[in-house]
N, C-alpha and C positions, 0 to 999 in steps of 0.2 A: 496439521493445519494444512489445508489446500492453499495453493498459490493465490486464488481469489480471496480467501479469508484473510491472508497475509496483507494484501493491499487494503482491505476494508480496516484491519488494524493500524496499518500506516496512517491511513487518513484520520484516524480517531486521534493518533497520537500528534500528527501535524495540527490538528484542531485544538489540542490541549496546549501545545507550544505557542500557538497564535493567541489564544483566548488568555493565557495567564502570563504570557510573556516571559517563559522561563526557558533555561537551557534544555536542550534535547536530551541530554544524559539524565536530567531529572524526570522528564516525561516518559522516557523509555524505561526508567527503573520503576515508576509508579505503575506503568501499564504491566509491566512482568510480575510485579508482585501482587497485582489483583487479578491476575489471569495463570493461576498456577497450572493450568493445563497446557500451556504452552512450552514445548521444549527448547533446548538451548539452540537447536537449529532453527526453530521458529523465530525465537528472539533474535538471533543474527539476521536473519532474512529481513525481518521487521526493521530492524535498526538501520540496514543497509538501504533499504527502501526510504525510510526517513531521511538520512544523511544524503542521500543521492538527489532526493527531492529539494533539499534544502541547498545543495551545490548549484541547482538549475533553477531556482526559484524565480528568478527574474524573466529568463526566456522562456520558461515553461508557461507561467502566466501570461506571457506575450502572446504565445501560441494559442492558447484557448480563449484569450480574450478575457478573463478574469483571474483574481488570485486567492480563490477559495483552495482549502486543502485539497479537494478532489482535483480542481483543475491543475494544480501545481503537479500533483502525483502523475495525472494523465499526460501532461506534457513532459515530465521526466521520462516516462516509459517509452514516449516517441523519441525525443531528443537524445537520451543518455544511454537508454536500454536498446533503442533501434528497433522497438517493435512497430509493425505495421498496424493500421487501423483496424482491419480485420482480426489480427491476433489480440489487440486490446479488447476488442468487443466481446471476444470468447471469455475473457477474464471478468469483465463487467456485465455478468448475464443476469445479474438479480436473483440468483439462486440463493440457497440457505448459506447465510454468512459471507456472500460474495456483494460487492457494490451493486448499487442500482445500475440497470443498463444505461448504455450511452444516450444521450439525447440526440436530437438532429443536429443542434449548433455544435455538440462535441465531436460527433462524427464527421460533419464537413470540415471542422478545423484540423482533425487528426488526419483527415485524407486529402487536404490540400497539397497540391504539387508546388505551386509557386507560392513560398510563403514570405509574407511581407518583410522587407529589411526592417531590422531592429536599430534603434539609437544604439551607441557603443556601450552604455552602461547596462543595457539590456541584454545584448548579445554577448558580453563579457561576462554578466552575470555578478556584478557588484553595485553597490549603494550609488545612487546618482551622484551625491555631493564629492564623492572621490574621482569623478571622471577627469576634472582638471589636474589633481596631483598625480595620478596616473599617467595622463597624456604629458605630464612635464617629464617623466621618467622614460615613457615607451613611445611616444607619439602615436602613431597609426597601428603600432603593434599591440596598444593595450587590450584590444578585444581578444587577441589570440593568447595573450599572456593570461587574461581573466578566464578564458576558456580551459587554458591548462591548470589553473587553479580549481577548476570547476570538476576535476576529475579526481577518483579515489587514489589515495596515496598507497604507495608500498608499504611493506614492513622491512625496515632497515635494521640491522644488527651491527655491532662493533665487536670484533674479536679483541678480546683482551690478552695483550701481549704478557700481561704480568702473571698470568696463569701458567705460562710454561708451555703455550701451543701457538698454533698459528692458523690461519684461514683455511688451508687447504684440510688440515686435521678436523678443524670444527665443521667445515662444510660436509665431510664425509659423514660425522656423527649426525649431522642434520639432513641426510640425503633424502628423507621422506617428506621433508618440505620443500624439496627442489631449490635450494637457493643458488643464487648466482652471485659472482663477484661484483662489487660495485666499480664503476667507472673510474671514480676519482679517488676515493678512499683506499689505500693499500690493506686496510683492516676491516673492511666492509663486506656484508653479505646481505644480499637483497632476496625478499620473499615476496612474490607477487600474489595479490588476493583477487580473487574473481568477483564479478557483481553478486553472486549468490554464495560466495565462500565465507565463512567466518575466520577472524583472525586466530592463528594456532595458538595454543595455550603455552607460550613460550617459556612462563614462568615455571612451568613444571618440566621442562626439558633438563636432563642431566647437565647439558653443557651450560645452562643458566644457574642451575643449583651450585655448580661448582666454580662459578664467578668466570666461566670462559667466555661469556658473551653479555652484552647489554644491549638494551633496546635504545637505538639513536638514529636520527635520520642522518642520511650520508652528508648533507649540507651541515649539519651539526659538526659531524666528524671532521670535516673539511676545515670548518672555521677553527676548532681546537687545533689542528695541525698546523694551522697558518700563525697562531701564537708562537709556535716554535720554542715551546718551553725545553730547555735544556737540562740534563742531569747536573745537579749540584747549585742550580739556581734557587734564588729567593723569589717565590711566586705568590701572588694574591689573587684569588677569584672572589671579586668584590660583589657579585650577585650570584652566588652559588647555586641558590634554589636547592632543588633535591639532587643536585651534584652531577648530572649528566656530563657536563664539561670538565669538572674537578676530577672525575676519574680518568677521562681522556688525557687529562694535562699531566695527571700522576703516571700514566703509562709513558707519555712522550719522556718524561723524566727518570724513567726506570727506577722508579721509587728512592731517588737520590735527591738531595737538596731538602729544601721545605717548602711547603705548598699549604697557605693558609685559605681557609674558605669561611666566608661569612656571607650574610644578606641581611637588608634592612629589617625584612619581615622573618623573624625567627621560627614562624610556623613553617615556612617554605623550606627550612632545614631539616625537618623532621625524618624525611626518608634516607638522608644522607649516611647515616650513622651505620645502618644495616648494609647500605651498598658498598661503601668502603669495606668493611669487614669481609664481606662475599668475595669482592675482587681482589682480596689481597693487598690493599693498599696500606702502606705503614707511613708514608712521608706527608700525612695531612693533617694538620691541626685546625680543628673547627672552633671559630671565633663566634660564640652565640652574642648577639648584641644586647647591651644592656640600656636601661633607661636613661641613665645620666652619665654613663662612660663611654669611652672612646676605646673599643677593643682593639683598635689598629693604632693606637697613638706610639706604641713602641716601634713600629715598622715605618715610620715616617722618614721618608728620602732613603729607604733601604732596599726596596724592591727593584728585581732585575725587569720583573714582567707584572703588570697589572692586568687581569683580564676584566673587561667590563662587558658581561653579557646583559645589556641593558634592558630594562622594562620597556616595551613598546606596544603598538597596536596589534602586533600579530598577523599583519596583512600577509606576510609570507607563508602562513601556515593554515590558510583557509582550506586546503584540501583536506586537513584532519580535523578541522573546527568549522565547518560549514555554516552552522548557525550564529557563529561569532561575528561573521562579516556583516550580516543584517541587524546586529545589535549595536555595531560601532557607531559612535557619535563624535562630531567636531570637537566636542568638550573633551572626551576622552583622549583625543591626540594632543590638545594643549596641555593636558595633564601629564602625559607621557614625555611631552617635550621639556618641561620644567624639571621631571624626575631625572631626565638623562643629562642634563646639564649640570645638575647637581652631583651626580655620581663621577661624571667626567672630572669635575674641578676636584673632587676627593680623591680620585686617581691620581691626579698631577701631584698631589701633596706626598703620595706614598712611592713614586718612582725616583729611583736615584739617577744621577746624570749619566746618560748613555743608555739609560734602561729605556723601557717602553710600554705604552699602554695598547691593547688590542680590542678595539671596540667593535661590538658584534652586536647586530638587531637581527630579528626575524621579520623584519619590516621592508616594504618595496617603496615607502614614500621618501622622497628625497628631503622632506622636512627633518625626518628622523635620522638620515644618513648623512649625505654629502653636507647638508646646511648645518647639521649639529658638529661634524667635524671642523668644518670653516669656522664656525664661531668659537669652538674651542681654541683653535689655533690662533685666532684673533684675540682671545684672552690670556693666552700662556704662549708667549714669544719664543720660548726655549723649546718649543715642541714642532715638529715637521712631520708629515706625512712619509712613510716609506713608500717607494714606487710599487704599484701592485704587481709588476712583473717580478720584483724582487719577493714580494710576499708569497706569491703562487709557486716560487722555485721549490718551496718544501714538497710539492707533489711530483717532483723527479721527471721522469719521462712523460708523464700526463700533463704536465705544466703547460706547454705550448697550446695543446687542443683545448686545455681548460681556460686559458685566456682567449681562445677564439670564441668560445661558447659564452662566457660570462658578459655582463656589460662592466666595462673598465670605466672608472672615472679618475681625476687625478687623485683624489684622496683614498679610493680605495675600489671593491669591485662587489658585484651583487651578482648572487645566484638565484635564479627562478626555475619552477617546474618545466617550463617551456624550454628553457636554455641549457639547464644542467640536469634535469630529472631529478632534482632535490627540491626540498621546501626552499622558500626564498630566504636567503640569509646576505646581510651585507656585512663586510669586513673591511676595517681600517686600522693600519698600524701605525702609530705615531710614536716617533723615537725623541726622546729628549737628549738635547745637545750635551755634550760632556763640558764638564766645569762650569 
């Protein structure tokens, strides 16, 4: 497919997403299934165009003066890809399979030198109703934080220390991907993907097949490290899902002690079994929830550590899920807040005196982070937040620079793409008093 044909396809997919109000992954899959002529490179390029357009949907529409799929794609090409008006015009030439030629209005908008200053939520590319919540956390920096969330995320890998290898050896085996060591995680590797590049087939790499690497954002790796799971401890991953952090905890524990993994939605646990086997994890016991039974009843008051990787709005992962930010509604935030309170209270029952809860979200909102921790402490007088500097100490020599980069609150700390180059993650550690 020509570059112009790919643009036409992207406009078609964006129109399908808008008309049917469906996730981008579904629309892209259906387009690919009905266009067998498109190769893997074409499909990857079209997906890149669609996701980049969704990342810059508000600012792109503002630039063109309308929010049609065509206008959003045009605006993205100028704002995100940095194409000049004459470069875009050559792609939109009306030839076979190419989009229709630019109108005078479109040409003028793309060529304008002094572009009108946009409101914060448009300049930062996030829903207008989230402007006040984000301003509460970031103040005037919310536009820059939003813009950082509107850029493409890298591919981060965690080296599995249980596989008898180290980061340098794995990096050498993946040299064709040009990985770089992550800044904060001592076990992380980062692969940068360009605008026209497709994600490498990591699942087919020998290192992946042998269990030497896992795909995990560096922020998630850091959050797992801050749980400070130690060999020999009794640890519960209360919202284990597919097991990303479960695997990281098992590595920290060196396969010693006992790690219990469960989730309220047993369907989310489905991938964990194969992942544990491939990674060589031997100290994990999976507790699949039942309809009328408490699968953790025997662990009440016994856990050294309970990890609560809480259900949340996912505002910190917008780089990877750009269409999700336009689907989020106030009602979904209220639902998540209720779920978080319930799972935190459940964690409190499981922790032994002197033990700790590690509360993690991939959210940027104070409602889900500091507010939730404060409310929990008010309900459970025996718990108190561990000072963030103590929590970050697990990063060793990188800890001082990390603390200078993150947003630090009395209850916890917040990573963001702009500040730490990671997805947005909030981490708070709550220690239960002895006796």
